[in-house]
N, C-alpha and C positions, 0 to 999 in steps of 0.2 A: 435623554431623548436622542434616538439615532435616526438619521436620515435614511429613508428607504433606498437601497441601491437600485438603480435603473439599468436597463439594457445598455445604455451608453456607458454607465459606470463599469459594467462587466467588460464591455469591449475595450475600454481604456486600460483596465488592469490586465486583461489577457494580452494586450499589445505591448506591455512593459517588457523591455529587452533585458533588463538586469534580473537574472533568475532568483536571486535571494530576495530582493525587494518585491518582485512579482509574487513570490510565494507568501510573503508576509501580508501583502495586500489582499491576496486571494483568501487567506485565512480570516482576515478581518472582515472581508465582504461576506463570507459564509456566515460569520457571526451575526452580521446585520440582517441577512436574509432569514436566518434561524429565529432571531428575535421577532421579526415582523410576522413570521408564520405563527410563532407561539402566541403573539398578541391576538390572533384570530382563533386559534384552536384551543387555547388554554393549556393546562398541564399536559406534558407529554412531548417527547422528542419528535422532530421531523428529520428528514434526510439531511438537511443543512446543518442540523445540530451535530450529527456524527461527522459530517464532512469538515466541520470546523476543526475538530481535534485530529482527524486523519491528516488534514492539510498541515496542521501545526507539527505533527510528527514527521511528515514528509520533509518539512523544512530542515530538520536535523540532518537528514541525508543530503539534501540539496546544499547545505552549508558545509558538508563534509566534517561534521563534528564527531570526534571520538572514534571514528571508524578505524583509523590507523592503530590506535592503542588497543582496540578490541581485536584487530587482526593479529597484532603482536602477541597478545595474551593467549590467543587460541592456537596459533600456528608455531610460534617460537618454542622450541623444546625447553622444558623446565628441568628435566632430569633425564638420566640415562633410560629410565623406564618409559618416558614420555616422548622420546625422540622419534616421532612418527615418520620423519623424512630421513632419518639417519640410516635406514636400511638400503640406501642406494647401492652400497656394496658392503655387506656386513663384515666380510673378512678384512677389508682394508680401511674403511672409514667409519665404521659403526660407532666408534668412541671419539670421533674427531669433531668437537663442537664448532670449530671454524668452518668445516665443510657443511655441517648442518645449517649454520647461519647463512652460508652462501646459497644453499638450495632453497630455503624458504623465502629468501628475498627475490627469487625468480618470479614470484607472483606480483611483484611491483605494487605495493599498497597505494601509491599515488595514482596509478592507472585505475585501480579498483574504485577508488573514491570518485575519480572523474567520470567513469562509465556509469556508476550507480547514480551519481548526482544528476547526470544528464537524463538518464532514463526516468527517474522519479520526477524531475522537473517537467519533462515533456508530458508525462501522464497527468500531473497536477494541473497544468494549463489546459490540456485536452478536455478533461472532464469539466473544469470550471467554465470554459468557453462555451460548452454545450449546455450542461445541466444548470450551472449557476445562472446562465443567461435566461433559461426557461423559467426558473424560479422568479427572477426579477420581472420578467414579462407577465407571469401569472399574477404576482402580487399587484402589479400596476393595473392590469386589465380586470382582474376579478377580486382582488383582495379587499376592496372597499364595498362590495355588494352587501346590502342590508337584508336581502332575501334571495333565495335560490332562483337563478335565472338560467334556464336551459339554453337560451340563445347565446348568452355570454360564454358559458363554458364550452358549448359546441364550437363557437368561433375560435376560442383559444386552442382547443384540441385539433381543429382543422389546420392549424399552423405547424403541427407535428407530423412527421412522415409515417405512413403506415409500414407495417412489416416488423420482423424481429430484429434484435440487435445482432451484430454491431452496427449495421447501416440503418435499419428501421428504428422508429421511435414509438412503436405500439405500446410498449410497457410504460413509457412516459405519458402517453395519452391516458391510459387507465389510471395511473397514479395521480395525476393532477385532477382528474374527475373525482377520485375518492377524497382527495384533500378538500376539494370544493364542497362535496357532500358533508364532510366532517365539520366544515364551518357552521353548519346549521343543524347538526345532530345533537339533540339534548341529552341523549342517554350516554353516560360516561363509558360504559363497556363497549357499546357499538361504535362510539367515536374512537376509542383506543384501538379497536380492531381495524377500523378503516385506516387510521394513521399508520399502524404497523404494516398493513398490507401495502399501502402506498410507499412507505419507506423501503420495503423489500422489493417492490417492483422497480423502483428507481435504482436500488442497489444491484439488482440483477442486470439491468441495462448497463449501469456503470462498470461492473466487473467484467462483462463481456467486452466493453469498449477498451478497458484497461489491460486486457490479457497480454498484448504484445509488450507493453511497457513493464508490466510486472515480471514477465519472463526475462526480459532484457536486464532488469535490475538485479535479479537473482543470479543470472549467468554472467554478470559483468566481470567477475573476478576469475573466470575459468579460461585460461589461455588455451590455445589449440595445442594438440599433441606435438605438432612440429615445432611450435615456439618453445615448449618446455624441453624438447629433445635438444634443440640447438643450444639453449642456455645451459643445460646440464653438461653437455659435452664440452662446451667452452670452459665451464667452471672446473670440471674434472681434469681436463687436458688442455691447459692454456696455450701450450706450444703446438699441439697437434690437433686441437679442436676443430680448426677450419677444415682439415683433411677428413676427419671423422664425420663432420657435418655433411660433407659431400658424399662420403661412402655409405653412410647409414641408410638413406632412402634407397640407394641403388641395391645394396645388399638385401634389404628387406624385400624389394620388388622381385629379386631373383630367388627369393625363398631361402636366403642364406643370411639370416640376421646376425648381427654382432653378438658377442657374449653378453654385452650389457643390455641387450634388447629386453629380455624378460624383466630385468631389474627396473628398467625405465618404465615399463608398463605398470609395474607395481607402484612405482613412485607417482606416476601420473594419476592412477586410480585413487591412491590414498590422498594425494594432495587435493584432488578435485572434491573428494568427500569432505575434507577438512574445510576447504574454502566455502563450499555450499553450506556447511553447517554454520560457519561464521555469518554469512550473509543472511541466512534464514533467521538466525538469532537476532541480528541487528535490525532487519527490516520488519520482522514479525513482532513488532511492539507497537502498542497504541497508548500514548500518554494521555491520561485523563487528569482532571484538576487535582491539585495538591499532590502531584507525583504518584497518583494511583495508576501505575503502568500495568497494562494487561499484556501478558505474554501470549501472543496469538497461537503459539504452539502448545499451549497448556489449556486444559479444560476450564471453562468458566465455572464460577462458584456462585452460590446463593440460590435464589428462587425467582420464578417469574412473578411479577406483581399481580395482585389479586384480580384486577379486571382482565388480565391476559393469561390466567392459569388454565382456564377452560374456554376454548374458542368455539364460536358458533358460525362465524362468517364463512359461507361455503367456498368463496373464491380464495380466502386466506388459507383455509384448510387444504385446498387443492394445490396452492403454491408451496405450502410447507411440505406436503407429501413429495413434491418434486425435489426440494432442496435439503430436507432434514431427514436423514436416515434414522435418527433417534428421537421420535416424536415426544413432545412434552417433557423432555429431559435435557439436562446439560451434560450428560455423559458423552464422552468421545467428541466433544466440540473442538478440542485443540487440533489445529491444522498440522498435518504431517508434512505437506508440501504446499507452500503458499502459492506456488505457480500453477497448482491444479485447481481449476475453476470450481468443480463440485465440492472439493475439500474446503475451499475458501468460503463458498456460499453457505455451507453448513455452519461454519463459525459465525458468519455475519448474521444469519437468520436468528440464531440464539442470542447473539449480542444485542441486536435491535430489540428483541422481545424482552430480554431480562433487564435491560437498561432504559426501557422506555420512559419510566417516571423518575429517573435520576436527575433531580433538579440541578445538581452541580454542573451538568453538561450545558446548561443554558448560561453559565457564567462567562465573563469576558476571557478570551484566551490570552490576553496580554495585560500588563499593568497599564494604568492610565497614561503614565508618561511615555511608555513604549507605543501605545496606541496613537498618541499625539504625534510622535515622530514618524510613524508609518504613514499617517494621513498627510504629513508634510513631505512625503517622498523620501524619507531618510531611513536608514537601517539603525535601529536603536542599539544602545549599549546594554550590557547585562545579558543574563541568561534568557533565551527566548523559548 
């Protein structure tokens, strides 16, 4: 038996100053909200169900786990044919592993981890403090109703701001009204469509709100061109680097770039592509129960569950026409650029639809002893 999280609970967790513990408590609270919603709606995922696992995945970035090793595997050259950064000056250092090592270290893995962790942590708290709180308020105010009460759901929705995201909460208004209707809908197919529509409407609001944090997380590892230039010149010319660092921008401004100018541009372009590839690969993963990780850059597989194979709800169909360019298909669901909102929503739309009846998603995100430690305000031992 899990105690229903209240708005006070959400506020307390959102106010936690320690980011790792805060994320663990957010994940656990999402699970409590998901379980309470499922107790009312029956089989089928709600938005908090997916948020539980997304928050757990975010915790890996917040805790800075394995990012440095992943960076080293991708960027550090493994052979002469893979020395992506070794073309700084092919005639002089193309075969010099020591120079290659110095160049790739310019991207400072520690700083990448810090920036990514901060951006993801900020987004994790931002969404929870808003949407998690509204779920807690909804379940407290409307979750116990034995019959549909228009006055109660109107009163709840009036507490949400009109207007579109990121500032307005119109999509949340619509979604919670659909959840409430689903409480009392006896038809399995109609209920599943109502739930999917509500999940997508909250997801659309959430992703609009998270856009700055997602972009910041993906761009965290990309230094400015001036930073790279200064570091490269200092590495190549340790005794004259300071002079070249002063001369380089002046010469470029005067239209007289140094001989190394074109090579540095190639280096910066290639390095940025490599770093973005790494962060996309690292961030675009969603861990599901029992290690069933989904690579968000790859197409989803399987089929839509039977109640959601052919859709009838006109509002659901209208929203899917807006976010899903490959209707009723999992083709091309893999995101190319997770920082692109339409690209992201295409994947999320098909994810929510295809995984709606995955009962494993309603399982606890942590082991019982880990859950007990989190509730006691401690960071548990072991793999999280």
